[in-house]
OpenMM code with the backbone's topology and positions (N, CA, C; nanometers):
from openmm import Vec3, app, unit

residues = "UNK UNK UNK UNK UNK UNK UNK UNK UNK UNK UNK UNK UNK UNK UNK UNK UNK UNK UNK UNK UNK UNK UNK UNK UNK UNK UNK UNK UNK UNK UNK UNK UNK UNK UNK UNK UNK UNK UNK UNK UNK UNK UNK UNK UNK UNK UNK UNK UNK UNK UNK UNK UNK UNK UNK UNK UNK UNK UNK UNK UNK UNK UNK UNK UNK UNK UNK UNK".split()
positions = [
    Vec3(-3.3069, -1.8526, 1.0908),
    Vec3(-3.2311, -1.7475, 1.0112),
    Vec3(-3.1862, -1.8089, 0.8700),
    Vec3(-3.2526, -1.7322, 0.7691),
    Vec3(-3.2063, -1.7756, 0.6424),
    Vec3(-3.0850, -1.7122, 0.5725),
    Vec3(-2.9959, -1.7821, 0.5181),
    Vec3(-2.8938, -1.7078, 0.4537),
    Vec3(-2.8967, -1.7223, 0.2996),
    Vec3(-2.8957, -1.6098, 0.2336),
    Vec3(-2.9051, -1.6012, 0.0864),
    Vec3(-2.7643, -1.6142, 0.0551),
    Vec3(-2.7482, -1.7291, -0.0267),
    Vec3(-2.6216, -1.7734, -0.0696),
    Vec3(-2.5625, -1.6560, -0.1775),
    Vec3(-2.6410, -1.6140, -0.2687),
    Vec3(-2.6038, -1.5209, -0.3550),
    Vec3(-2.5524, -1.4114, -0.2947),
    Vec3(-2.6216, -1.3608, -0.1845),
    Vec3(-2.5715, -1.2344, -0.1158),
    Vec3(-2.4520, -1.2585, -0.0630),
    Vec3(-2.4393, -1.3712, 0.0086),
    Vec3(-2.3261, -1.4055, 0.0816),
    Vec3(-2.2030, -1.4206, -0.0262),
    Vec3(-2.2239, -1.4751, -0.1489),
    Vec3(-2.1214, -1.4742, -0.2348),
    Vec3(-2.0814, -1.3304, -0.2844),
    Vec3(-2.1680, -1.2608, -0.3062),
    Vec3(-2.1502, -1.1082, -0.3293),
    Vec3(-2.0668, -1.0454, -0.2415),
    Vec3(-2.1010, -1.0488, -0.1096),
    Vec3(-2.0175, -1.0065, -0.0099),
    Vec3(-1.8750, -1.0359, 0.0027),
    Vec3(-1.8674, -1.1796, -0.0277),
    Vec3(-1.7141, -1.2454, -0.0212),
    Vec3(-1.6475, -1.1745, -0.1334),
    Vec3(-1.7209, -1.1621, -0.2580),
    Vec3(-1.6487, -1.1103, -0.3786),
    Vec3(-1.6025, -0.9553, -0.3410),
    Vec3(-1.6957, -0.8814, -0.2911),
    Vec3(-1.6671, -0.7337, -0.2433),
    Vec3(-1.5414, -0.7380, -0.1469),
    Vec3(-1.5369, -0.8290, -0.0531),
    Vec3(-1.4261, -0.8206, 0.0423),
    Vec3(-1.2999, -0.8750, -0.0374),
    Vec3(-1.3184, -0.9580, -0.1173),
    Vec3(-1.1850, -1.0023, -0.2015),
    Vec3(-1.1273, -0.8771, -0.2800),
    Vec3(-1.2281, -0.8027, -0.3324),
    Vec3(-1.1906, -0.6878, -0.4321),
    Vec3(-1.1195, -0.5859, -0.3260),
    Vec3(-1.1701, -0.5533, -0.2097),
    Vec3(-1.1122, -0.4841, -0.1262),
    Vec3(-0.9640, -0.5103, -0.0806),
    Vec3(-0.9470, -0.6411, -0.0584),
    Vec3(-0.8299, -0.6826, -0.0213),
    Vec3(-0.7204, -0.6743, -0.1337),
    Vec3(-0.7601, -0.7094, -0.2623),
    Vec3(-0.6778, -0.6941, -0.3707),
    Vec3(-0.6297, -0.5513, -0.4078),
    Vec3(-0.7191, -0.4640, -0.3812),
    Vec3(-0.6885, -0.3188, -0.3813),
    Vec3(-0.5993, -0.2750, -0.2823),
    Vec3(-0.6187, -0.3116, -0.1598),
    Vec3(-0.5234, -0.2730, -0.0571),
    Vec3(-0.3761, -0.3498, -0.0860),
    Vec3(-0.3709, -0.4750, -0.1128),
    Vec3(-0.2380, -0.5176, -0.1541),
    Vec3(-0.1809, -0.4657, -0.2601),
    Vec3(-0.2586, -0.4064, -0.3744),
    Vec3(-0.1895, -0.3260, -0.4918),
    Vec3(-0.1379, -0.1900, -0.4387),
    Vec3(-0.2211, -0.1416, -0.3623),
    Vec3(-0.1756, 0.0094, -0.3000),
    Vec3(-0.0351, -0.0252, -0.2222),
    Vec3(-0.0355, -0.1280, -0.1261),
    Vec3(0.0878, -0.1460, -0.0465),
    Vec3(0.1932, -0.2039, -0.1299),
    Vec3(0.1731, -0.2734, -0.2344),
    Vec3(0.2848, -0.3220, -0.3177),
    Vec3(0.3269, -0.2020, -0.4028),
    Vec3(0.2468, -0.0988, -0.4445),
    Vec3(0.2933, -0.0002, -0.5269),
    Vec3(0.3893, 0.0918, -0.4349),
    Vec3(0.3542, 0.1088, -0.3005),
    Vec3(0.4537, 0.1681, -0.2186),
    Vec3(0.5873, 0.1238, -0.2047),
    Vec3(0.5811, -0.0131, -0.1882),
    Vec3(0.7057, -0.0902, -0.1809),
    Vec3(0.7975, -0.0519, -0.3300),
    Vec3(0.7255, -0.0718, -0.4327),
    Vec3(0.7918, -0.0459, -0.5741),
    Vec3(0.8353, 0.0990, -0.5688),
    Vec3(0.7662, 0.1773, -0.5044),
    Vec3(0.8126, 0.3217, -0.5343),
    Vec3(0.9212, 0.3546, -0.4260),
    Vec3(0.9546, 0.2323, -0.3273),
    Vec3(1.0517, 0.2553, -0.2222),
    Vec3(1.0246, 0.3600, -0.1436),
    Vec3(0.8928, 0.3990, -0.1176),
    Vec3(0.8689, 0.5081, -0.0151),
    Vec3(0.8401, 0.4372, 0.1105),
    Vec3(0.8726, 0.2992, 0.1337),
    Vec3(0.8499, 0.2416, 0.2489),
    Vec3(0.9957, 0.1933, 0.3012),
    Vec3(1.0357, 0.2023, 0.4219),
    Vec3(1.1463, 0.1638, 0.4785),
    Vec3(1.1057, 0.0095, 0.5211),
    Vec3(1.2004, -0.1012, 0.4748),
    Vec3(1.1623, -0.2367, 0.4881),
    Vec3(1.1842, -0.2694, 0.6433),
    Vec3(1.2314, -0.1825, 0.7310),
    Vec3(1.2514, -0.2069, 0.8825),
    Vec3(1.1322, -0.1373, 0.9407),
    Vec3(1.0972, -0.0200, 0.8981),
    Vec3(1.0153, 0.0708, 0.9915),
    Vec3(0.8780, 0.0907, 0.9346),
    Vec3(0.8559, 0.0651, 0.8096),
    Vec3(0.7180, 0.1092, 0.7459),
    Vec3(0.7350, 0.2229, 0.6503),
    Vec3(0.6305, 0.2922, 0.6553),
    Vec3(0.5890, 0.3868, 0.5466),
    Vec3(0.7078, 0.5167, 0.5993),
    Vec3(0.7582, 0.5702, 0.4830),
    Vec3(0.8419, 0.6913, 0.5072),
    Vec3(0.7588, 0.8054, 0.4807),
    Vec3(0.8284, 0.9277, 0.5016),
    Vec3(0.7658, 1.0657, 0.5161),
    Vec3(0.8487, 1.1457, 0.3990),
    Vec3(0.7724, 1.2391, 0.3512),
    Vec3(0.8433, 1.3328, 0.2700),
    Vec3(0.9249, 1.4333, 0.3406),
    Vec3(1.0319, 1.4503, 0.2916),
    Vec3(1.1482, 1.5359, 0.3591),
    Vec3(1.1384, 1.6479, 0.2607),
    Vec3(1.0895, 1.7645, 0.3070),
    Vec3(1.0872, 1.8903, 0.2151),
    Vec3(1.2084, 1.9486, 0.2014),
    Vec3(1.3087, 1.9480, 0.2901),
    Vec3(1.4329, 1.9951, 0.2373),
    Vec3(1.4936, 1.9322, 0.1380),
    Vec3(1.4933, 1.7993, 0.1536),
    Vec3(1.5838, 1.7043, 0.0467),
    Vec3(1.4877, 1.6748, -0.0580),
    Vec3(1.3699, 1.6987, -0.0476),
    Vec3(1.2555, 1.6690, -0.1591),
    Vec3(1.2720, 1.5214, -0.2105),
    Vec3(1.2868, 1.4350, -0.0917),
    Vec3(1.2924, 1.2846, -0.1140),
    Vec3(1.2130, 1.2267, 0.0163),
    Vec3(1.1824, 1.1106, -0.0011),
    Vec3(1.1222, 1.0492, 0.1053),
    Vec3(1.2240, 0.9690, 0.2000),
    Vec3(1.2132, 1.0056, 0.3306),
    Vec3(1.2903, 0.9374, 0.4228),
    Vec3(1.2152, 0.8755, 0.5361),
    Vec3(1.2907, 0.7565, 0.6010),
    Vec3(1.2355, 0.6821, 0.7038),
    Vec3(1.2206, 0.7840, 0.8126),
    Vec3(1.0940, 0.7849, 0.8821),
    Vec3(1.0627, 0.8554, 0.9837),
    Vec3(1.1540, 0.8024, 1.1267),
    Vec3(1.2139, 0.6958, 1.1211),
    Vec3(1.2734, 0.6408, 1.2439),
    Vec3(1.4232, 0.6456, 1.2170),
    Vec3(1.4722, 0.5915, 1.1148),
    Vec3(1.6095, 0.5658, 1.0949),
    Vec3(1.6628, 0.6727, 1.0072),
    Vec3(1.6020, 0.7608, 0.9340),
    Vec3(1.6398, 0.8626, 0.8652),
    Vec3(1.6898, 0.8117, 0.7219),
    Vec3(1.6761, 0.6932, 0.6853),
    Vec3(1.7330, 0.6462, 0.5570),
    Vec3(1.6465, 0.7100, 0.4319),
    Vec3(1.7272, 0.7363, 0.3347),
    Vec3(1.6617, 0.8044, 0.2110),
    Vec3(1.6118, 0.6945, 0.1353),
    Vec3(1.4979, 0.6974, 0.0966),
    Vec3(1.4228, 0.6183, 0.0134),
    Vec3(1.4096, 0.6630, -0.1324),
    Vec3(1.4408, 0.5735, -0.2257),
    Vec3(1.4646, 0.6375, -0.3584),
    Vec3(1.3189, 0.6599, -0.4284),
    Vec3(1.3161, 0.7336, -0.5190),
    Vec3(1.1936, 0.7498, -0.6131),
    Vec3(1.1974, 0.6518, -0.7111),
    Vec3(1.0913, 0.6047, -0.7642),
    Vec3(1.0832, 0.5066, -0.8721),
    Vec3(0.9614, 0.5511, -0.9484),
    Vec3(0.9410, 0.4593, -1.0612),
    Vec3(0.8196, 0.4686, -1.1447),
    Vec3(0.7248, 0.3716, -1.0903),
    Vec3(0.5980, 0.4121, -1.0939),
    Vec3(0.5019, 0.3198, -1.0361),
    Vec3(0.4412, 0.2306, -1.1622),
    Vec3(0.4335, 0.1102, -1.1283),
    Vec3(0.3872, 0.0209, -1.2400),
    Vec3(0.2394, 0.0340, -1.2506),
    Vec3(0.1747, 0.1169, -1.1712),
    Vec3(0.0296, 0.1161, -1.1701),
    Vec3(-0.0085, 0.2297, -1.2856),
    Vec3(0.0733, 0.3093, -1.3305),
    Vec3(0.0506, 0.4140, -1.4149),
    Vec3(0.0575, 0.3712, -1.5659),
] * unit.nanometer
topology = app.Topology()
chain = topology.addChain("A")
for resn in residues:
    res = topology.addResidue(resn, chain)
    for name in ("N", "CA", "C"):
        topology.addAtom(name, app.Element.getBySymbol(name[0]), res)
């Protein structure tokens, strides 16, 4: 079995880009404070028009995304 090193590096680069994008997305959620530090992603509370934690009910602040 032959391994093409150029293809291997291309696949590694593609995977690295995917991981960077996933990290940036997660980081943006933390920055926007739509994630509860203890329980994970919050959900939009339609009555309060704010994000709240699905488990503890903590209100999560709205912020400005650094990605915009």
